[in-house]
N, C-alpha and C positions, 0 to 999 in steps of 0.2 A: 634466490631464496626457494627452498624446497618445503612445501607446506602439506600437511594432512588436513583435508577439509571435508567435514561432515555437513550434508545438506538436508535439513529438517523441512520437509515440504509434503505436498500431497503426492498421491501415486504417480510415479513417473512414467507409467505405462499410457496414461490418458492425456498428457499435455499436447499442445499444439506447438510443434517445434518451430514453427514460422512466426509465433506471437509471444511465446513464453520467455519472460526475461530471466528466469532462474536457469533456463536451459543455456542461454548464451553465456551467463555467468560461470556455468560448469565447463563449457567448452573453452572458455578463456582461461580457466584454471588449469585444465588438461594441457593447453598449449604452453603453459608456464612450467609444466613438469610437476604440478600438484598431484596428490593422490585423492580420490574422491570416495566418500561413503554416502549412501542414501538411507534415510529412516523416516518413518511417519511420527507425528507428534504423539500418537498413542503408544508408540514404542519406546517412549522415555520412562525410566524407572529410576527411583532413588531408593538406595539401600545402604545403611551404615555410613550415612554421610556422603556416598558416592553417587554421581549421576552417571547412569549407563544407558546405553541405547542399543537395541537389536537392529543392527545396520548390515547393509550389503555393500560390498566393493562396487564401485560404479564406473563405467565407461560410457561416454556419450558420442554420438556422431550425429551429423546432419544428413540423415537418410530417413525418409518418410516410410513409416511401417518398420524401421529397423533401427530405431534411434537411439537404443540403449542396449548394454549388457550388464548383468548384475552377477556377483559371486554368491557364495553361500552365506546366509544371514548368520552373524555371530555378535556377541556382545562386546561393545566396546566402552572404554572408560573415556567420558567426554572431557575429562581433565588430563589424564595421562597419555591417551593415544590420539589425540586430536589438537591441532593448533588453531583452527578457525571452525566456528559453526555458523552457517547461513540460516537464519530463522526465516523461513520462506513460505510456510504453510499459509494458505489463503484465510481470510477471516470467515465467518463472522467472529468478532471480537468478543467472545463469550467466556464463561468460566473455565473452559477447557483450554483456550488460548491463554488466558491470564495465568492459569496453573502451570502452563509450559514455560512461561516467561519467569515464574518463581523458581522453577527447578534449574532453569539455565542460569539464574542469579548466582547459583553456587559454584559455577565454573569460570564466570566472567569477572575480570579480565585475564585471569591466567590462561584460559582458553578464550580467544577473543570472538565475542558474539556479535554478528552484524544483522540487525541493528541492536545496541545495547538493550538487553530484555527488560531492565527496570525502566528505561527511558520509553520503550515501547508501550509498556503497561501504563505509564503515566500520560501517554500522548495519543489516546485515541482520536482517529482523524477528525471527527465532527467536534471534539471538544477542545483539542489542542489549538485549533485555529481561532478559538474565541479569545486567546491570549492578545489577539491584535484586532480588537473591535473596529478600529478605523479602517482596516484593510478589508473588512468583510461587508456583504450587504446586510441590511437591516434584518436581525435575527432574534428569534426567541426560543428558549429551551424550557419546556414546561409540559405538564399533563393537564393543566387547568384550562377547562373550556372556555370560561369568561376571559381569560387572558388572550386565548387564541382567537376568540371572536372580536376582541377590541383590536388585535393586531391585524386581523383581516379588514376590519372596518377601516383601519388606517392606510393600509397598503392595497387593499382590494384583490390585487393578483398574487397568489401565494403558492409557495411549495411546501409540502408537508412530507416528512421522511423519518424513518427510524433512527435513532441516535447511533446504533451501532451496526447499522445495516452496510452492505458493500455491493459494488457492481451495479448500482442503480436499482437494486431490488427494493420495493415498497415506497418508491419515490412517486409522489402524486402532485400534479399541477392542478389547482383549483381557480378557475378563472371568476371574476365577479358575476354573481348570479347562480353559480353552480350549488346546487341543493344537496350535495352528497357530503357536506362537511361533517355533519352529526354523525352519519352512518360511518364515514371514515374513522372518525375518533372513537366510536364504539369498537370497531375492529381492532384499531391500535390498542385500545385498553385491555382488550382480551389477549392480544398477542404479545405485547411488550410490557415488562415490568417497569422499565425506566422512563423518564420524560422523552418527549418527541422533540424534533427540530422543525421549526417553522421559519421560512425565510421569505422575503419579498422576492417575487418572480423577476428574473433579469431578462428583459427582451433580447439582450445581446447574445443569449445562448444560441438564437437562430445562426449567428455567425460563427458559433463554436464555442467548445468548453475546452480550454488549453491545458494540457498536461506539460508541466515543467519539471525536469529532472535536475535536481541538485546533488552533487557528490561532495561530501564533506563541506556542506555549507555553500558551495559555489554553484550556480546555474551552468549546466553543461549541454543542454539541449531542449528543445521543445517540440511538441505535436499538437496540432489542433484536431478536435474531433467535432465533426458537424452532425447534428442530430438528423435523423430520417424525417421525412415529412410526416406531420402528424404526431410527432413523438417528442416529449419534453426532454428525454434523456439522451445524453451523447455518447454513453458507454458504447464501445465497438460491438460488444457481444449482444447488444439489443438493436443494432443496425446503424450506429454512428459510423460515419465515414471519416478515416484518417486523412489528414491534409498536412502538408509541410508548412512550417511556421517558423518565424523568427521572434525574438523577445522585443516587445515594445518598451519604451522608456518607463511607463508605469509598472510593467512586469519586472524590469531590473529593479526599480525601487522597492517592490515588494521582496524580491530575493534579497536585496541588500539588507532590508528590516529583519529578516528572519534568519539570515544565513549564519550569524555568529552564535545564535542560540542553538541551532541544529549542531554546530561543530561542537559547541561546549557540551552537548548531551550525547556525543558519540553517535548521531544519527547519521551515518556515513552515506546511506542511499535513500533518497526521500524523493517523492513525487507531489507537487502541489497542484491543485485545480484552480484555474482562473477564469472567469466569465467576465468579459468587458474589463472594468477596472477593479474588479473585486476577487479576492481569494475566497474560495468556498470550502476547500479541504486542504489538509496537510496529511499526506499518506505516508506512514512509516512502517506499516506491518509487512506488506509485500507489494511495493510499488511496481508498476508495469510501465511499458512504453519503449524499453530499450530497442527492441528490434525494428519498430516503426521509424524511429528517430534515425537509428543507424543506416536504414535503407533510403530515407529522404536525403539525409545530410552526408552520406558516406563517411561515416565516423564508427568508432568502436566504444560505446559508453561504458560497456562492461570493464574494458581495459582500465578506464579511468577510476572505476570502483576498486579493483583489485590494486592499482597504483596507491590508492588511499589507505587500504587496508595494510599493504606492505609497509607504508610509511609509519602507520600507528605501531606496527609490531616492531619496527626498528628502533 
């Protein structure tokens, strides 16, 4: 199968080629003989019912400091000139992100968008997971101070985080007796117009926050992320240490519960986060973790993603 693939992502110049999942998806596409284009979300345009993008032909290589070549930028029609669009720009999941998903609605599924833009829009990480309350830790979504104080009185040790944040930004661990709750809520109220997410703190996070990759609803690999000493967050860019991991029976149960739903929604590439026995997020915007799992397990997860895409196209 020969495909024309447009990658909607952040600047290709600044990616970490040893950690970026989109990079290896692009390398695998080249290996299969697909042609690649790169454009930024801000380069999307809709005119006379057509969705076009100012894109550059792209060639990738695993060579640090020389990992890409691009051709001259020109306008391409995302319905007529492209077979697949990878929607891979990083959050925040703001109105810019939502608008991009609306524009891509006009081309999907004639041009196959991964993940389905309507389903991405309807499945923000910290809200989609609330469809499965029995799989989650005790959780509250609110701006109401009284509700938050009552939740804290009940659970003592809590996590407070923005509803549409990413990468661990703005995540706070408040231990019993911490006097900063009111100041934190004042800051959140000024910064965020939406409700906040409050969760019971899970001590098992010291053992790791596991990222599990699902492709077309099936678990294909996992990576544990151990938080640094004195840090409540396990995200690798804030010091979390990656570690090889296998799925537990509970994690397989979680994947089995959500797998068909992901498949039905055309959410091809998904990463879920699990702490202990609880799922905390379902990441559908631009999941990561492929390269770390590949290195630990000697696999090629990006090949499984492209196999799933090709299956849908056929």
